[in-house]
C-alpha positions as CSV (number, residue, x, y, z in Angstrom):
1,M,111.4,-16.6,-67.2
2,S,108.5,-15.2,-67.7
3,E,109.7,-11.6,-66.8
4,L,112.3,-11.9,-69.9
5,I,109.5,-13.2,-72.4
6,N,107.2,-10.4,-71.4
7,N,109.6,-8.2,-71.4
8,R,110.6,-9.1,-75.0
9,E,107.0,-8.6,-75.7
10,Y,106.8,-5.8,-74.3
11,R,109.6,-4.3,-76.3
12,Q,108.5,-5.9,-79.6
13,E,104.9,-4.0,-79.6
14,K,107.3,-0.8,-78.8
15,L,109.4,-1.8,-81.2
16,K,106.7,-1.9,-83.6
17,E,105.2,1.5,-82.2
18,V,108.7,3.2,-83.6
19,I,108.1,2.0,-86.9
20,K,104.4,2.9,-87.1
21,E,104.5,6.0,-85.6
22,L,107.2,7.0,-88.2
23,H,105.5,5.8,-90.9
24,E,102.4,8.1,-89.7
25,G,105.0,11.2,-90.2
26,K,106.3,11.8,-86.6
27,T,110.3,12.8,-87.1
28,V,113.3,10.6,-86.4
29,E,114.0,13.0,-83.3
30,E,110.5,12.6,-81.8
31,V,110.7,8.7,-82.0
32,K,113.9,8.4,-80.4
33,V,113.2,10.7,-77.2
34,K,110.5,9.1,-76.7
35,F,111.6,5.5,-76.9
36,A,115.2,6.1,-76.4
37,E,114.5,3.8,-72.7
38,V,112.9,1.0,-74.8
39,I,115.1,0.8,-77.5
40,Q,118.1,0.4,-75.2
41,G,119.8,-3.4,-76.0
42,V,117.9,-4.4,-79.2
43,T,119.0,-7.1,-80.6
44,A,119.4,-7.9,-84.8
45,K,117.2,-10.8,-84.2
46,E,114.2,-8.8,-82.3
47,I,114.4,-5.9,-85.3
48,S,113.7,-9.0,-87.7
49,E,111.3,-10.0,-86.0
50,M,109.5,-7.0,-85.2
51,E,109.6,-6.4,-89.5
52,V,107.8,-10.0,-89.8
53,Q,105.6,-9.5,-87.5
54,L,104.8,-5.9,-89.3
55,V,104.6,-7.4,-92.7
56,K,102.0,-10.5,-91.4
57,E,100.1,-7.3,-90.1
58,G,99.7,-6.4,-93.6
59,L,102.4,-3.4,-94.0
60,P,103.5,-3.5,-97.3
61,I,107.6,-4.6,-98.2
62,E,108.0,-1.5,-99.8
63,E,106.8,0.8,-97.2
64,I,109.4,-0.9,-94.7
65,Q,112.0,-0.8,-97.5
66,S,111.2,3.0,-97.7
67,L,111.8,3.7,-94.0
68,C,114.6,1.4,-93.9
69,N,117.0,4.8,-93.1
70,V,115.2,6.0,-90.7
71,H,115.5,2.6,-88.7
72,A,118.9,2.8,-89.2
73,A,118.7,6.4,-87.7
74,V,116.4,5.2,-84.5
75,F,118.6,2.2,-83.6
76,K,121.8,3.7,-84.3
77,G,124.2,3.0,-80.9
78,S,121.1,0.8,-79.5
79,I,122.0,-2.7,-81.3
80,E,123.8,-5.1,-79.4
81,E,126.3,-7.4,-80.8
82,I,125.3,-10.6,-79.7
83,H,128.4,-12.2,-81.4
84,H,132.0,-10.9,-82.0
85,P,132.5,-9.6,-85.8
86,E,134.1,-12.9,-87.7
87,E,137.9,-12.3,-87.6
88,I,139.1,-15.5,-89.5
89,P,140.7,-14.0,-92.4
90,G,139.0,-15.7,-95.8
91,H,135.2,-16.1,-93.9
92,P,132.9,-14.8,-96.1
93,I,131.4,-12.3,-93.4
94,Y,135.5,-11.2,-92.8
95,T,135.7,-10.4,-96.5
96,M,132.4,-8.5,-96.7
97,R,133.6,-6.3,-93.8
98,Q,136.8,-6.0,-95.5
99,E,135.2,-4.8,-98.6
100,N,132.9,-2.3,-96.8
101,K,136.0,-0.9,-95.1
102,A,137.4,-0.7,-98.6
103,I,134.3,1.1,-99.9
104,E,134.3,3.7,-97.4
105,D,137.9,4.1,-97.7
106,F,137.7,4.6,-101.4
107,I,134.5,7.1,-101.2
108,E,135.9,9.0,-98.5
109,G,139.1,9.3,-99.9
110,T,139.1,9.2,-103.6
111,M,135.8,9.7,-104.5
112,K,134.9,12.7,-102.5
113,S,138.4,14.6,-103.5
114,N,137.5,14.3,-107.2
115,L,134.0,15.5,-106.5
116,N,135.1,18.5,-104.3
117,K,137.6,18.8,-107.7
118,F,134.3,18.4,-109.6
119,K,132.0,21.0,-107.8
120,N,134.8,23.4,-107.7
121,D,135.6,23.5,-111.5
122,D,133.6,21.0,-113.7
123,S,135.9,20.5,-116.7
124,E,136.0,17.7,-119.1
125,E,139.3,16.2,-117.1
126,N,137.1,16.5,-113.4
127,R,134.0,15.0,-114.7
128,F,135.7,12.0,-116.4
129,A,137.7,11.2,-113.0
130,L,134.2,11.3,-111.3
131,V,133.1,8.5,-114.4
132,A,136.2,6.7,-113.8
133,D,135.2,6.4,-110.0
134,V,131.3,5.4,-110.6
135,N,132.7,2.6,-112.6
136,L,135.1,1.1,-109.9
137,L,132.3,2.3,-107.6
138,W,129.8,-0.2,-109.4
139,D,132.0,-3.2,-108.4
140,I,129.7,-3.4,-105.1
141,D,127.4,-5.0,-107.5
142,K,129.4,-8.3,-106.9
143,H,128.9,-7.2,-103.1
144,Y,125.8,-7.5,-103.3
145,S,125.4,-10.5,-105.5
146,R,127.0,-12.6,-102.8
147,K,124.9,-11.3,-100.3
148,E,121.6,-11.9,-102.3
149,N,122.0,-15.3,-104.0
150,L,124.4,-16.9,-101.7
151,I,123.4,-15.2,-98.2
152,F,120.0,-14.5,-98.7
153,P,119.0,-18.5,-99.4
154,Y,120.0,-19.7,-96.3
155,L,117.8,-16.7,-94.3
156,E,115.0,-17.6,-96.4
157,K,115.5,-21.2,-95.2
158,Y,115.1,-20.4,-91.8
159,G,112.0,-18.2,-92.2
160,I,113.6,-14.9,-91.9
161,T,112.2,-13.4,-95.4
162,S,111.1,-9.6,-94.9
163,P,114.9,-8.2,-94.1
164,P,116.3,-9.6,-97.1
165,K,113.2,-8.5,-99.3
166,V,113.7,-5.6,-97.3
167,M,117.4,-5.2,-98.2
168,W,117.3,-6.5,-101.6
169,G,115.2,-3.6,-102.7
170,V,117.6,-1.1,-101.2
171,D,120.5,-2.7,-102.9
172,D,118.6,-2.3,-106.4
173,D,117.7,1.4,-105.7
174,I,121.6,1.7,-105.1
175,R,122.1,0.2,-108.4
176,A,119.9,2.1,-110.1
177,M,121.7,5.8,-108.3
178,I,124.7,4.6,-109.7
179,K,123.7,4.1,-113.3
180,E,121.8,7.3,-113.2
181,V,124.9,9.2,-111.6
182,K,126.7,7.6,-114.8
183,L,124.5,8.1,-117.4
184,S,124.5,12.3,-115.8
185,L,127.9,12.5,-116.1
186,T,128.5,10.8,-119.4
187,S,125.8,13.1,-121.1
188,Y,126.8,16.0,-118.8
189,K,124.6,19.7,-120.0
190,G,126.0,21.8,-117.2
191,N,123.8,20.5,-114.5
192,K,126.7,20.7,-112.0
193,E,124.0,21.1,-109.1
194,E,121.8,18.3,-109.8
195,V,124.9,16.0,-111.1
196,V,126.6,16.6,-107.5
197,K,123.4,15.6,-105.5
198,K,122.5,12.4,-107.3
199,V,126.4,11.6,-106.2
200,E,126.0,12.5,-102.8
201,D,122.8,10.9,-102.4
202,A,124.0,7.5,-104.0
203,L,126.9,7.7,-101.5
204,N,125.1,8.3,-98.3
205,E,122.7,5.7,-99.5
206,I,125.6,3.0,-100.3
207,K,127.2,4.3,-96.6
208,E,123.0,3.6,-95.4
209,M,123.8,0.0,-96.7
210,I,127.4,-0.7,-95.0
211,F,126.0,0.3,-91.8
212,K,122.8,-1.8,-92.0
213,E,125.3,-4.7,-93.2
214,E,127.6,-4.4,-90.2
215,S,125.0,-3.7,-87.2
216,I,122.1,-6.2,-88.7
217,L,122.7,-8.3,-91.5
218,F,125.9,-9.8,-90.6
219,S,125.4,-10.6,-86.8
220,M,121.5,-11.8,-87.9
221,C,123.8,-14.2,-90.4
222,L,126.0,-15.4,-87.7
223,D,123.7,-16.4,-85.3
224,T,121.5,-18.2,-87.9
225,L,123.5,-20.1,-90.6
226,T,125.8,-23.4,-89.8
227,E,129.5,-23.9,-90.7
228,D,128.7,-26.0,-94.0
229,E,126.0,-23.3,-95.1
230,W,129.4,-20.7,-94.6
231,I,131.3,-23.0,-96.7
232,N,128.7,-23.3,-99.3
233,I,128.9,-19.5,-99.5
234,Y,132.5,-19.7,-99.6
235,N,132.8,-22.1,-102.2
236,E,130.5,-20.3,-104.5
237,S,131.8,-16.7,-104.1
238,D,134.6,-16.6,-106.7
239,E,132.0,-17.4,-109.1
240,I,130.5,-14.2,-108.6
241,G,133.6,-12.2,-107.7
242,Y,134.4,-9.2,-105.2
243,A,134.1,-5.5,-104.6
244,I,136.9,-3.6,-105.1
245,I,139.4,-5.8,-103.0
246,A,140.2,-9.6,-103.4
247,P,140.0,-12.0,-100.1
248,E,143.4,-11.4,-98.5
249,E,143.7,-15.3,-97.8
250,K,141.8,-18.5,-98.2
251,W,139.8,-19.5,-95.4
252,H,141.8,-22.1,-93.0
253,R,139.2,-24.7,-91.7
254,A,139.6,-27.7,-90.3
255,K,136.8,-29.1,-93.1
256,L,137.6,-27.0,-95.9
257,D,141.5,-28.4,-95.3
258,M,140.0,-31.9,-95.2
259,E,138.7,-31.3,-98.3
260,E,141.6,-30.0,-99.6
261,K,143.7,-33.5,-98.7
262,V,140.7,-35.4,-100.0
263,K,141.5,-34.1,-103.8
264,E,144.7,-34.2,-103.3
265,E,144.9,-37.9,-102.3
266,T,142.7,-39.0,-104.8
267,K,144.4,-36.6,-107.4
268,G,141.3,-35.0,-108.8
269,A,139.5,-38.3,-109.1
270,N,135.8,-39.3,-108.0
271,L,135.8,-38.7,-104.5
272,D,133.9,-42.2,-104.5
273,K,136.9,-44.0,-105.7
274,G,139.0,-42.9,-102.7
275,Y,136.6,-41.3,-100.4
276,I,133.0,-42.0,-99.5
277,K,131.7,-38.4,-98.2
278,F,129.5,-38.2,-95.4
279,E,127.4,-35.5,-93.6
280,T,129.9,-35.2,-90.8
281,G,133.2,-36.2,-92.6
282,F,135.2,-38.6,-94.9
283,L,136.1,-41.7,-94.6
284,S,138.5,-44.1,-97.0
285,A,137.3,-47.6,-98.0
286,K,140.1,-49.0,-95.7
287,E,139.0,-47.1,-93.0
288,I,135.4,-47.8,-93.2
289,N,136.2,-51.5,-93.5
290,H,138.7,-51.4,-90.4
291,I,136.0,-49.1,-88.2
292,F,133.2,-52.2,-88.7
293,N,135.7,-54.7,-88.1
294,T,137.2,-53.2,-85.1
295,I,133.6,-52.3,-83.4
296,P,132.8,-54.9,-80.7
297,G,130.1,-57.1,-81.9
298,D,128.9,-58.5,-85.6
299,M,127.2,-56.8,-88.0
300,T,125.2,-58.0,-90.7
301,F,123.1,-55.6,-93.3
302,V,120.1,-56.7,-95.5
303,D,118.8,-54.2,-97.7
304,K,114.8,-53.4,-98.4
305,D,114.6,-56.7,-100.8
306,N,116.3,-59.0,-98.2
307,I,119.5,-59.2,-99.8
308,V,122.3,-60.0,-97.6
309,K,124.8,-57.0,-98.8
310,Y,127.1,-56.4,-95.9
311,F,128.8,-58.3,-92.9
312,S,131.7,-57.2,-90.6
313,Q,134.9,-59.3,-90.0
314,G,135.7,-58.6,-86.4
315,K,138.5,-60.6,-84.6
316,E,136.2,-62.8,-82.3
317,R,133.0,-63.2,-84.1
318,L,129.9,-65.0,-82.4
319,F,128.2,-66.4,-85.4
320,A,130.1,-68.3,-88.5
321,R,129.3,-66.1,-91.5
322,T,130.9,-66.8,-94.8
323,K,131.5,-64.5,-98.1
324,A,128.6,-66.9,-99.6
325,V,125.9,-65.4,-98.4
326,I,126.5,-61.9,-100.0
327,G,124.1,-61.3,-102.7
328,R,121.8,-64.3,-101.5
329,T,118.2,-63.8,-99.3
330,V,117.8,-63.1,-95.8
331,E,117.1,-66.7,-95.3
332,N,120.7,-67.4,-96.0
333,C,121.8,-65.9,-93.0
334,H,120.2,-67.8,-90.5
335,P,119.2,-71.6,-89.3
336,P,115.9,-72.4,-90.6
337,A,114.5,-72.3,-86.9
338,S,114.8,-68.6,-86.5
339,V,114.3,-68.0,-90.5
340,N,110.5,-66.9,-89.6
341,V,111.0,-64.7,-86.4
342,V,113.5,-62.8,-88.8
343,E,111.2,-62.7,-91.4
344,K,108.6,-61.2,-89.0
345,I,110.7,-58.5,-87.9
346,V,111.8,-57.4,-91.1
347,N,108.1,-57.4,-92.3
348,S,107.6,-55.1,-89.0
349,F,110.3,-53.1,-90.1
350,K,108.9,-52.6,-94.0
351,S,105.3,-51.7,-92.5
352,G,106.6,-49.0,-90.3
353,E,105.2,-50.9,-87.1
354,K,108.7,-51.6,-85.3
355,D,112.2,-49.7,-85.5
356,S,114.1,-52.1,-83.3
357,E,113.9,-55.4,-81.7
358,S,116.1,-57.3,-79.5
359,F,116.8,-60.9,-78.0
360,W,119.5,-62.2,-75.6
361,I,121.1,-65.9,-75.1
362,K,123.4,-67.9,-72.9
363,M,126.6,-69.2,-74.8
364,G,128.3,-70.8,-72.7
365,D,130.3,-67.9,-70.4
366,K,129.2,-65.4,-73.1
367,F,125.7,-63.5,-72.5
368,V,124.5,-62.5,-76.2
369,M,122.2,-59.9,-77.1
370,I,121.1,-59.8,-80.6
371,S,119.4,-56.6,-81.7
372,Y,117.4,-55.8,-85.3
373,Y,117.4,-52.4,-86.6
374,A,115.4,-50.6,-89.3
375,V,117.3,-48.5,-91.5
376,R,115.3,-45.5,-92.7
377,D,116.6,-42.3,-94.6
378,E,116.1,-38.9,-93.7
379,N,112.5,-39.1,-95.1
380,G,111.7,-42.1,-93.0
381,E,112.1,-44.5,-96.2
382,F,113.1,-48.1,-94.9
383,L,116.7,-48.9,-96.9
384,G,117.2,-52.0,-95.1
385,T,118.0,-53.9,-91.6
386,L,121.0,-54.3,-89.4
387,E,121.6,-56.9,-87.5
388,F,124.0,-56.1,-84.4
389,S,125.3,-59.4,-82.1
390,Q,127.3,-58.1,-78.9
391,D,128.7,-60.2,-75.9
392,I,127.3,-58.4,-72.9
393,A,128.3,-60.6,-70.2
394,P,131.8,-58.1,-69.6
395,I,129.3,-55.3,-69.5
396,Q,127.2,-56.9,-67.1
397,A,130.4,-57.7,-65.1
398,I,131.3,-54.0,-64.5
399,T,130.9,-52.2,-61.1
400,G,132.1,-49.3,-59.2
401,E,134.2,-46.8,-61.4
402,K,137.4,-46.9,-63.2
403,R,138.9,-43.5,-63.7
404,L,142.3,-44.4,-64.2
405,L,144.5,-46.0,-67.3
406,S,145.2,-49.5,-67.1
407,E,148.8,-50.5,-66.1
């Protein structure tokens, strides 16, 4: 393991040297020859880490941006695909790959054909054909906007900040180049060679950005973002729109299908009226009630103000509990002899001194374990106390192993 870590650190240093030497004026070919062996098997994640480190060491984002095309030239053919390309139709990355293909096909087919016609004859007809192409090419702004406004915020959440900043800067450069091409064509002054160069430069930059997305960005995103985050991106993509083509079909995922099922069953009503949405799924009020009543044990929840808000109703309750206690203070849930103990437990939960406490007692042929748990939110704030009682005698009686179904 230490050898692997050392190798990564060594390669990281060499990768930084590649960029710095390029920055100092060495040619791409010189650097590629010198570091050909070192950059074999470089991952998108390592390139990201390298750029983050360079920024920390004081190299301005603008300078990394200016070297972005050189990065691509150096690393072409050497980037290891950690994940296979996302192949599920409708997935945000699948859609972005389809857009990239459509953009490339449009550039290589329609646009370059019209550009060649303009090179040979800068007539108004050929010029206007190029203007129409540029107008359609501007659709790429939607592709970039989804990337910048839906994907980049999640990368930044995970501390991946430099690559998005660099890429966003290049996106803006491409936008500016497309606008400049359109302006040059609509206010054409006979400077054909100059206009042709502007068109070719813009198309080259777009193709280089496609390479960077396909070989670096997408694999980095697939390695970092969770399914929930991809679902959020998917749900918000329609609002921004798509470039040249629309998604082939909806993204069919179990979780998304469940959301659709909930919407259908509640007929557009408030989700809470039919289903309750949790971080890990959806349940109806009926399902929740019967799940709690199926759990082998008694559950009672007392909120942070010591008010009884809920108790389960299993088939074989250990302790009697009536609905009259709902909305009353915790003292009404326990015999007078044990109220003082319960209050001490709750106070220790509120103060943060404890998170749980348990007791166990004999009740005839039952051996009952009574446990109390502090219920806290994701920020540690105390929400209340859960009491759970269970007959553990059957569990204590277990011996050996059971690997087969009961007859």
